[in-house]
KEMAR-127025 format. One record per residue (C-alpha): residue in one letter; z, x, y. Coordinates in nm, 3 decimals. Layout:
<sites>
+------+---------+---------+---------+
: resn :       z :       x :       y :
+------+---------+---------+---------+
:    a :       Z :       X :       Y :
...
+------+---------+---------+---------+
</sites>
This chain:
<sites>
+------+---------+---------+---------+
: resn :       z :       x :       y :
+------+---------+---------+---------+
:    m :   0.000 :   0.000 :   0.000 :
:    t :  -0.105 :   0.148 :   0.336 :
:    p :   0.118 :   0.151 :   0.646 :
:    a :  -0.101 :  -0.120 :   0.792 :
:    d :  -0.051 :  -0.338 :   0.484 :
:    d :   0.324 :  -0.279 :   0.500 :
:    l :   0.328 :  -0.388 :   0.863 :
:    d :   0.130 :  -0.700 :   0.781 :
:    l :   0.369 :  -0.787 :   0.493 :
:    r :   0.679 :  -0.747 :   0.712 :
:    d :   0.518 :  -0.954 :   0.986 :
:    a :   0.432 :  -1.226 :   0.733 :
:    l :   0.787 :  -1.227 :   0.595 :
:    r :   0.929 :  -1.251 :   0.949 :
:    q :   0.709 :  -1.550 :   1.024 :
:    a :   0.810 :  -1.713 :   0.695 :
:    l :   1.183 :  -1.670 :   0.766 :
:    e :   1.135 :  -1.815 :   1.114 :
:    r :   0.962 :  -2.115 :   0.959 :
:    i :   1.245 :  -2.151 :   0.707 :
:    d :   1.505 :  -2.146 :   0.986 :
:    a :   1.311 :  -2.420 :   1.163 :
:    l :   1.301 :  -2.630 :   0.845 :
:    e :   1.677 :  -2.580 :   0.798 :
:    c :   1.736 :  -2.718 :   1.145 :
:    e :   1.523 :  -3.021 :   1.065 :
:    v :   1.716 :  -3.082 :   0.744 :
:    r :   2.054 :  -3.050 :   0.921 :
:    d :   1.940 :  -3.304 :   1.180 :
:    l :   1.835 :  -3.547 :   0.907 :
:    r :   2.163 :  -3.504 :   0.716 :
:    r :   2.393 :  -3.518 :   1.023 :
:    p :   2.650 :  -3.799 :   0.958 :
:    t :   2.637 :  -4.104 :   1.186 :
:    s :   3.015 :  -4.134 :   1.199 :
:    a :   3.193 :  -4.008 :   1.511 :
:    t :   3.430 :  -3.808 :   1.296 :
:    p :   3.304 :  -3.449 :   1.274 :
:    t :   3.273 :  -3.288 :   0.935 :
:    s :   3.323 :  -2.925 :   0.850 :
:    a :   3.148 :  -2.719 :   0.587 :
:    p :   3.369 :  -2.609 :   0.294 :
:    e :   3.487 :  -2.253 :   0.293 :
:    p :   3.343 :  -2.022 :   0.025 :
:    t :   3.575 :  -1.990 :  -0.273 :
:    d :   3.508 :  -1.619 :  -0.324 :
:    a :   3.281 :  -1.335 :  -0.226 :
:    t :   3.020 :  -1.436 :  -0.485 :
:    t :   2.976 :  -1.788 :  -0.345 :
:    p :   2.659 :  -1.796 :  -0.132 :
:    a :   2.690 :  -1.896 :   0.230 :
:    p :   2.552 :  -2.240 :   0.320 :
:    q :   2.252 :  -2.090 :   0.497 :
:    e :   2.166 :  -1.871 :   0.196 :
:    l :   2.192 :  -2.165 :  -0.046 :
:    n :   1.975 :  -2.379 :   0.176 :
:    r :   1.715 :  -2.106 :   0.192 :
:    r :   1.699 :  -2.089 :  -0.186 :
:    h :   1.673 :  -2.465 :  -0.196 :
:    l :   1.392 :  -2.468 :   0.055 :
:    l :   1.214 :  -2.185 :  -0.121 :
:    g :   1.225 :  -2.402 :  -0.433 :
:    k :   1.063 :  -2.700 :  -0.257 :
:    a :   0.919 :  -2.731 :   0.096 :
:    g :   1.000 :  -2.367 :   0.176 :
:    v :   0.771 :  -2.251 :  -0.102 :
:    a :   0.482 :  -2.432 :   0.063 :
:    a :   0.563 :  -2.275 :   0.400 :
:    v :   0.588 :  -1.922 :   0.261 :
:    g :   0.271 :  -1.973 :   0.060 :
:    a :   0.082 :  -2.085 :   0.368 :
:    v :   0.196 :  -1.783 :   0.569 :
:    l :   0.173 :  -1.510 :   0.310 :
:    g :  -0.130 :  -1.627 :   0.110 :
:    g :  -0.221 :  -1.379 :  -0.160 :
:    t :   0.055 :  -1.136 :  -0.058 :
:    v :   0.325 :  -1.363 :  -0.208 :
:    a :   0.146 :  -1.368 :  -0.543 :
:    a :   0.142 :  -0.987 :  -0.548 :
:    v :   0.512 :  -0.962 :  -0.466 :
:    g :   0.606 :  -1.231 :  -0.723 :
:    a :   0.412 :  -1.061 :  -1.001 :
:    a :   0.611 :  -0.741 :  -0.950 :
:    s :   0.949 :  -0.907 :  -1.020 :
:    p :   1.073 :  -1.057 :  -1.353 :
:    a :   1.340 :  -1.268 :  -1.178 :
:    a :   1.356 :  -1.648 :  -1.207 :
:    a :   1.091 :  -1.840 :  -1.017 :
:    a :   1.347 :  -2.056 :  -0.837 :
:    s :   1.713 :  -2.145 :  -0.829 :
:    g :   1.916 :  -2.410 :  -0.654 :
:    t :   1.918 :  -2.789 :  -0.645 :
:    f :   1.598 :  -2.988 :  -0.683 :
:    d :   1.555 :  -3.360 :  -0.620 :
:    s :   1.212 :  -3.518 :  -0.621 :
:    n :   1.362 :  -3.855 :  -0.516 :
:    s :   1.077 :  -4.026 :  -0.697 :
:    s :   0.952 :  -4.101 :  -1.046 :
:    t :   0.806 :  -3.751 :  -1.077 :
:    a :   0.990 :  -3.462 :  -1.239 :
:    a :   1.238 :  -3.275 :  -1.020 :
:    v :   1.156 :  -2.955 :  -1.209 :
:    d :   0.829 :  -2.892 :  -1.392 :
:    a :   0.853 :  -2.552 :  -1.562 :
:    v :   0.563 :  -2.384 :  -1.743 :
:    n :   0.568 :  -2.033 :  -1.887 :
:    t :   0.230 :  -1.909 :  -2.009 :
:    g :   0.370 :  -1.575 :  -2.118 :
:    g :   0.507 :  -1.693 :  -2.452 :
:    g :   0.874 :  -1.707 :  -2.352 :
:    p :   1.082 :  -2.017 :  -2.286 :
:    a :   0.991 :  -2.226 :  -1.983 :
:    v :   1.360 :  -2.287 :  -1.911 :
:    k :   1.651 :  -2.072 :  -2.029 :
:    a :   2.016 :  -2.148 :  -1.955 :
:    s :   2.317 :  -1.931 :  -2.040 :
:    g :   2.674 :  -2.048 :  -1.990 :
:    t :   2.933 :  -1.770 :  -1.977 :
:    g :   3.213 :  -1.958 :  -1.804 :
:    g :   3.409 :  -2.060 :  -2.114 :
:    s :   3.399 :  -2.399 :  -2.284 :
:    g :   3.172 :  -2.568 :  -2.031 :
:    p :   2.811 :  -2.657 :  -2.120 :
:    a :   2.523 :  -2.431 :  -2.021 :
:    v :   2.313 :  -2.737 :  -1.935 :
:    t :   2.433 :  -3.087 :  -1.848 :
:    v :   2.177 :  -3.370 :  -1.855 :
:    t :   2.261 :  -3.711 :  -1.710 :
:    g :   2.000 :  -3.967 :  -1.808 :
:    s :   2.149 :  -4.285 :  -1.657 :
:    p :   1.977 :  -4.506 :  -1.567 :
:    s :   1.664 :  -4.333 :  -1.694 :
:    f :   1.522 :  -4.399 :  -2.041 :
:    a :   1.607 :  -4.063 :  -2.195 :
:    g :   1.844 :  -3.780 :  -2.119 :
:    v :   1.615 :  -3.523 :  -2.282 :
:    s :   1.251 :  -3.577 :  -2.378 :
:    v :   1.078 :  -3.308 :  -2.584 :
:    d :   0.706 :  -3.317 :  -2.659 :
:    v :   0.563 :  -3.056 :  -2.898 :
:    p :   0.199 :  -3.145 :  -2.966 :
:    d :   0.134 :  -2.865 :  -3.214 :
:    t :   0.324 :  -2.745 :  -3.521 :
:    g :   0.620 :  -2.611 :  -3.322 :
:    i :   0.980 :  -2.730 :  -3.326 :
:    g :   1.094 :  -2.983 :  -3.067 :
:    i :   1.460 :  -2.875 :  -3.054 :
:    l :   1.608 :  -2.578 :  -3.241 :
:    t :   1.983 :  -2.526 :  -3.219 :
:    h :   2.218 :  -2.255 :  -3.345 :
:    a :   2.588 :  -2.328 :  -3.316 :
:    k :   2.912 :  -2.242 :  -3.491 :
:    h :   3.035 :  -2.600 :  -3.519 :
:    f :   2.777 :  -2.861 :  -3.412 :
:    g :   2.406 :  -2.800 :  -3.377 :
:    v :   2.358 :  -3.138 :  -3.206 :
:    f :   2.644 :  -3.368 :  -3.104 :
:    a :   2.538 :  -3.704 :  -2.964 :
:    k :   2.762 :  -3.986 :  -2.844 :
:    a :   2.670 :  -4.339 :  -2.736 :
:    d :   2.911 :  -4.522 :  -2.506 :
:    s :   2.728 :  -4.853 :  -2.463 :
:    i :   2.627 :  -5.126 :  -2.706 :
:    g :   2.276 :  -5.082 :  -2.839 :
:    a :   2.249 :  -4.720 :  -2.724 :
:    m :   2.084 :  -4.464 :  -2.952 :
:    p :   2.203 :  -4.111 :  -2.870 :
:    v :   1.958 :  -3.939 :  -3.106 :
:    v :   1.614 :  -4.074 :  -3.192 :
:    g :   1.377 :  -3.873 :  -3.412 :
:    q :   1.015 :  -3.984 :  -3.440 :
:    t :   0.731 :  -3.828 :  -3.635 :
:    m :   0.368 :  -3.936 :  -3.645 :
:    d :   0.193 :  -3.701 :  -3.886 :
:    g :   0.489 :  -3.477 :  -3.961 :
:    i :   0.754 :  -3.493 :  -4.231 :
:    f :   1.094 :  -3.536 :  -4.068 :
:    g :   1.191 :  -3.711 :  -3.746 :
:    v :   1.534 :  -3.544 :  -3.758 :
:    l :   1.621 :  -3.257 :  -3.994 :
:    g :   1.972 :  -3.118 :  -4.030 :
:    r :   2.035 :  -2.794 :  -4.216 :
:    a :   2.360 :  -2.615 :  -4.301 :
:    d :   2.351 :  -2.259 :  -4.432 :
:    g :   2.726 :  -2.193 :  -4.425 :
:    a :   2.990 :  -2.309 :  -4.670 :
:    g :   3.220 :  -2.484 :  -4.423 :
:    p :   3.528 :  -2.692 :  -4.510 :
:    h :   3.314 :  -2.950 :  -4.694 :
:    g :   3.065 :  -2.712 :  -4.851 :
:    g :   2.831 :  -2.730 :  -4.550 :
:    i :   2.690 :  -3.059 :  -4.418 :
:    g :   2.334 :  -3.066 :  -4.289 :
:    t :   2.366 :  -3.391 :  -4.096 :
:    a :   2.682 :  -3.591 :  -4.019 :
:    g :   2.715 :  -3.928 :  -3.853 :
:    y :   3.028 :  -4.123 :  -3.774 :
:    s :   3.126 :  -4.420 :  -3.563 :
:    v :   3.473 :  -4.514 :  -3.446 :
:    q :   3.406 :  -4.888 :  -3.471 :
:    g :   3.061 :  -4.928 :  -3.623 :
:    v :   2.821 :  -4.771 :  -3.874 :
:    g :   2.811 :  -4.396 :  -3.923 :
:    v :   2.450 :  -4.375 :  -4.038 :
:    y :   2.190 :  -4.653 :  -4.008 :
:    a :   1.866 :  -4.592 :  -4.198 :
:    w :   1.565 :  -4.816 :  -4.236 :
:    g :   1.197 :  -4.777 :  -4.304 :
:    k :   0.887 :  -4.967 :  -4.405 :
:    k :   0.847 :  -4.752 :  -4.715 :
:    a :   1.218 :  -4.717 :  -4.798 :
:    s :   1.549 :  -4.716 :  -4.613 :
:    l :   1.671 :  -4.391 :  -4.767 :
:    l :   1.527 :  -4.108 :  -4.976 :
:    l :   1.762 :  -3.899 :  -5.189 :
:    g :   1.592 :  -3.580 :  -5.297 :
:    p :   1.684 :  -3.357 :  -5.592 :
:    g :   1.526 :  -3.062 :  -5.414 :
:    q :   1.236 :  -3.046 :  -5.655 :
:    n :   0.955 :  -2.819 :  -5.536 :
:    g :   1.184 :  -2.716 :  -5.249 :
:    e :   1.311 :  -2.374 :  -5.152 :
:    h :   1.638 :  -2.415 :  -5.346 :
:    g :   1.501 :  -2.564 :  -5.668 :
:    e :   1.610 :  -2.881 :  -5.843 :
:    t :   1.960 :  -3.027 :  -5.822 :
:    p :   2.147 :  -3.005 :  -6.154 :
:    s :   2.377 :  -3.275 :  -6.284 :
:    p :   2.693 :  -3.264 :  -6.069 :
:    r :   2.909 :  -3.291 :  -6.381 :
:    t :   2.791 :  -2.945 :  -6.489 :
:    s :   2.755 :  -2.785 :  -6.144 :
:    g :   3.081 :  -2.588 :  -6.168 :
:    v :   3.158 :  -2.628 :  -5.796 :
:    a :   3.414 :  -2.837 :  -5.608 :
:    h :   3.317 :  -3.191 :  -5.511 :
:    e :   3.475 :  -3.465 :  -5.302 :
:    r :   3.499 :  -3.836 :  -5.376 :
:    g :   3.226 :  -4.028 :  -5.200 :
:    e :   2.950 :  -3.777 :  -5.271 :
:    l :   2.618 :  -3.907 :  -5.401 :
:    a :   2.395 :  -3.680 :  -5.608 :
:    f :   2.044 :  -3.748 :  -5.732 :
:    d :   1.974 :  -3.485 :  -5.995 :
:    a :   1.663 :  -3.336 :  -6.153 :
:    a :   1.681 :  -3.588 :  -6.441 :
:    s :   1.645 :  -3.872 :  -6.184 :
:    d :   2.003 :  -3.988 :  -6.244 :
:    l :   2.209 :  -4.106 :  -5.946 :
:    w :   2.578 :  -4.012 :  -5.956 :
:    l :   2.882 :  -4.114 :  -5.748 :
:    c :   3.190 :  -3.892 :  -5.723 :
:    v :   3.508 :  -4.104 :  -5.752 :
:    a :   3.772 :  -3.826 :  -5.758 :
:    n :   3.800 :  -3.478 :  -5.607 :
:    g :   3.784 :  -3.179 :  -5.836 :
:    t :   3.574 :  -2.905 :  -5.989 :
:    p :   3.335 :  -3.057 :  -6.070 :
:    g :   3.521 :  -3.385 :  -5.994 :
:    t :   3.495 :  -3.724 :  -6.166 :
:    w :   3.148 :  -3.874 :  -6.162 :
:    v :   3.006 :  -4.217 :  -6.248 :
:    r :   2.639 :  -4.262 :  -6.318 :
:    v :   2.507 :  -4.538 :  -6.092 :
:    a :   2.146 :  -4.556 :  -6.209 :
:    g :   1.881 :  -4.362 :  -6.392 :
:    p :   1.602 :  -4.382 :  -6.649 :
:    g :   1.855 :  -4.421 :  -6.933 :
:    t :   2.059 :  -4.699 :  -6.773 :
:    a :   1.991 :  -5.073 :  -6.792 :
:    g :   2.062 :  -5.131 :  -6.425 :
:    p :   2.295 :  -5.387 :  -6.262 :
:    f :   2.351 :  -5.720 :  -6.434 :
:    t :   2.215 :  -6.038 :  -6.274 :
:    v :   2.369 :  -6.369 :  -6.383 :
:    l :   2.126 :  -6.660 :  -6.394 :
:    p :   2.233 :  -6.963 :  -6.186 :
:    a :   2.247 :  -7.160 :  -6.513 :
:    p :   2.183 :  -7.063 :  -6.879 :
:    a :   1.815 :  -7.101 :  -6.965 :
:    r :   1.691 :  -7.215 :  -7.308 :
:    v :   1.367 :  -7.031 :  -7.382 :
:    y :   1.307 :  -7.085 :  -7.758 :
:    d :   1.380 :  -7.362 :  -8.013 :
:    t :   1.214 :  -7.399 :  -8.355 :
:    r :   1.343 :  -7.751 :  -8.422 :
:    p :   1.088 :  -8.035 :  -8.419 :
:    n :   1.018 :  -8.201 :  -8.085 :
:    s :   1.222 :  -7.945 :  -7.886 :
:    g :   0.950 :  -7.923 :  -7.623 :
:    l :   1.000 :  -7.546 :  -7.598 :
:    p :   0.811 :  -7.245 :  -7.735 :
:    g :   0.860 :  -7.234 :  -8.113 :
:    a :   0.894 :  -7.615 :  -8.148 :
:    g :   0.822 :  -7.732 :  -8.508 :
:    t :   0.786 :  -7.380 :  -8.650 :
:    g :   1.126 :  -7.374 :  -8.825 :
:    p :   1.307 :  -7.317 :  -9.032 :
:    v :   1.228 :  -6.949 :  -8.982 :
:    t :   1.249 :  -6.737 :  -9.295 :
:    g :   1.204 :  -6.366 :  -9.358 :
:    t :   0.958 :  -6.311 :  -9.075 :
:    r :   0.969 :  -6.160 :  -8.727 :
:    n :   0.935 :  -6.393 :  -8.430 :
:    d :   0.853 :  -6.243 :  -8.087 :
:    i :   1.019 :  -6.446 :  -7.812 :
:    d :   0.929 :  -6.429 :  -7.442 :
:    l :   1.250 :  -6.459 :  -7.240 :
:    t :   1.053 :  -6.509 :  -6.917 :
:    a :   0.908 :  -6.839 :  -7.044 :
:    a :   1.014 :  -7.189 :  -6.939 :
:    a :   1.097 :  -7.077 :  -6.584 :
:    s :   1.405 :  -6.894 :  -6.712 :
:    g :   1.431 :  -6.666 :  -6.409 :
:    v :   1.413 :  -6.347 :  -6.619 :
:    p :   1.162 :  -6.103 :  -6.463 :
:    v :   0.908 :  -5.930 :  -6.680 :
:    d :   1.040 :  -5.586 :  -6.578 :
:    a :   1.398 :  -5.661 :  -6.687 :
:    t :   1.535 :  -5.380 :  -6.903 :
:    a :   1.789 :  -5.582 :  -7.104 :
:    a :   1.922 :  -5.937 :  -7.137 :
:    v :   2.234 :  -6.119 :  -7.250 :
:    v :   2.130 :  -6.392 :  -7.492 :
:    v :   2.299 :  -6.653 :  -7.708 :
:    l :   2.142 :  -6.674 :  -8.055 :
:    t :   2.206 :  -6.999 :  -8.245 :
:    v :   2.100 :  -7.073 :  -8.604 :
:    t :   2.120 :  -7.423 :  -8.751 :
:    g :   2.020 :  -7.576 :  -9.086 :
:    t :   2.089 :  -7.252 :  -9.267 :
:    g :   1.984 :  -7.197 :  -9.626 :
:    a :   2.241 :  -7.113 :  -9.888 :
:    n :   2.241 :  -6.740 :  -9.954 :
:    a :   2.509 :  -6.482 : -10.013 :
:    a :   2.332 :  -6.244 :  -9.770 :
:    g :   2.216 :  -6.486 :  -9.497 :
:    r :   2.170 :  -6.304 :  -9.167 :
:    a :   2.000 :  -6.305 :  -8.824 :
:    m :   1.899 :  -6.009 :  -8.604 :
:    v :   1.790 :  -5.976 :  -8.236 :
:    y :   1.628 :  -5.656 :  -8.107 :
:    s :   1.378 :  -5.517 :  -7.858 :
:    n :   1.018 :  -5.624 :  -7.900 :
:    a :   0.924 :  -5.253 :  -7.874 :
:    l :   1.085 :  -5.168 :  -8.211 :
:    p :   0.838 :  -5.179 :  -8.500 :
:    a :   1.101 :  -5.282 :  -8.756 :
:    a :   1.427 :  -5.476 :  -8.753 :
:    p :   1.748 :  -5.272 :  -8.729 :
:    t :   2.023 :  -5.295 :  -8.989 :
:    v :   2.271 :  -5.443 :  -8.739 :
:    n :   2.320 :  -5.818 :  -8.781 :
:    v :   2.409 :  -6.059 :  -8.504 :
:    l :   2.502 :  -6.347 :  -8.741 :
:    r :   2.599 :  -6.370 :  -9.111 :
:    w :   2.639 :  -6.678 :  -9.337 :
:    t :   2.658 :  -6.769 :  -9.706 :
:    t :   2.642 :  -7.149 :  -9.731 :
:    a :   2.376 :  -7.407 :  -9.643 :
:    n :   2.349 :  -7.636 :  -9.339 :
:    q :   2.565 :  -7.435 :  -9.106 :
:    t :   2.534 :  -7.405 :  -8.725 :
:    l :   2.642 :  -7.067 :  -8.592 :
:    a :   2.611 :  -6.897 :  -8.253 :
:    a :   2.670 :  -6.546 :  -8.116 :
:    t :   2.627 :  -6.374 :  -7.776 :
:    t :   2.463 :  -6.032 :  -7.767 :
:    t :   2.298 :  -5.787 :  -7.528 :
:    t :   1.958 :  -5.658 :  -7.627 :
:    a :   1.694 :  -5.431 :  -7.479 :
:    l :   1.364 :  -5.587 :  -7.367 :
:    a :   1.003 :  -5.479 :  -7.374 :
:    n :   0.785 :  -5.663 :  -7.121 :
:    g :   1.045 :  -5.940 :  -7.112 :
:    k :   1.036 :  -6.000 :  -7.487 :
:    v :   1.273 :  -5.973 :  -7.783 :
:    a :   1.221 :  -6.008 :  -8.157 :
:    v :   1.425 :  -6.231 :  -8.393 :
:    r :   1.437 :  -6.210 :  -8.773 :
:    v :   1.620 :  -6.460 :  -8.998 :
:    d :   1.683 :  -6.431 :  -9.376 :
:    p :   1.655 :  -6.642 :  -9.582 :
:    h :   1.584 :  -6.934 :  -9.348 :
:    a :   1.720 :  -7.134 :  -9.050 :
:    n :   1.611 :  -7.296 :  -8.726 :
:    v :   1.647 :  -7.060 :  -8.429 :
:    i :   1.759 :  -7.139 :  -8.071 :
:    v :   1.766 :  -6.872 :  -7.796 :
:    d :   1.944 :  -6.913 :  -7.460 :
:    v :   1.955 :  -6.653 :  -7.181 :
:    l :   2.265 :  -6.597 :  -6.964 :
:    g :   2.140 :  -6.310 :  -6.748 :
:    y :   1.952 :  -5.982 :  -6.739 :
:    h :   1.975 :  -5.616 :  -6.639 :
:    r :   1.724 :  -5.445 :  -6.411 :
+------+---------+---------+---------+
</sites>
């Protein structure tokens, strides 16, 4: 820079400072109170507190003052700014309109805004959204992360003080997770990725068009599949839910290592029991019964496949098991008279009998639970008797 350039720069800076002083006077005139009682400026608390004039200059440099300096200095300001890595602006900004008070863009790859709090337990950044729609709005159009937090205790802590408020809302269009919580440390509860609690309401509220909640066993994930919690060998707490690699869902009912677990559902379970509003008769071999099997009795030594979903019984075709009442009447005299009920999927009758008799013309009934295949069971009677089947409920 030549001496002439240096003189021009100092002259431009002098003119800019004069313009700033003029703007400060205008601002003071606009802010002067209308009351007759004079007001005094607060005294600085320490040597590091900027004087009112210095703070106002920073403020004006961040808003109208920037325009004034830019108009006076032209390209010289850009050259001076490029030589310094300091923050672009500091102070208080108020757009007093629907536009953003601060619009920060960093094209150099670093963060657009960085805040560091070194004063103790106070927050580095405080955002007050009332009465605006959102306290913090993050838009990441590419594959980046909207908000990434690292904290010793809480990565994100959100609190709603009014009815209907939603402190944290995660939305994804083409991505995978709207909100993802991850815990790498052990912690007092073994590490919790995401926690939600409410003093008077619901801790976690989940809903979705596809499903309200997805419990993953970690299959094809970075940590492999989740083993059965009963063989995990680690401490568990009552209230834990675990969906393991065998697709079994478990509930922990007592603390311990590994704790006491109850299987809630899985491929090998029949599912919860549903009681029909009233018992439904679905099969009757007696003449003129008006039901499937009417006039085909007495049944003897043969297998009869019975559809429990018939006659508007209320049993769904995908039921896994059913509670039925098997009745035989008009029995034939035989020392080994018997009746069996079993799943329609079995190719042959089992050796377990539901009913036994020895004399003729008896009427006997028994209640049993049997597996189903496509809503059907099989009945075999030896030597012969009329058969009646009623359904009390089903598992699914």
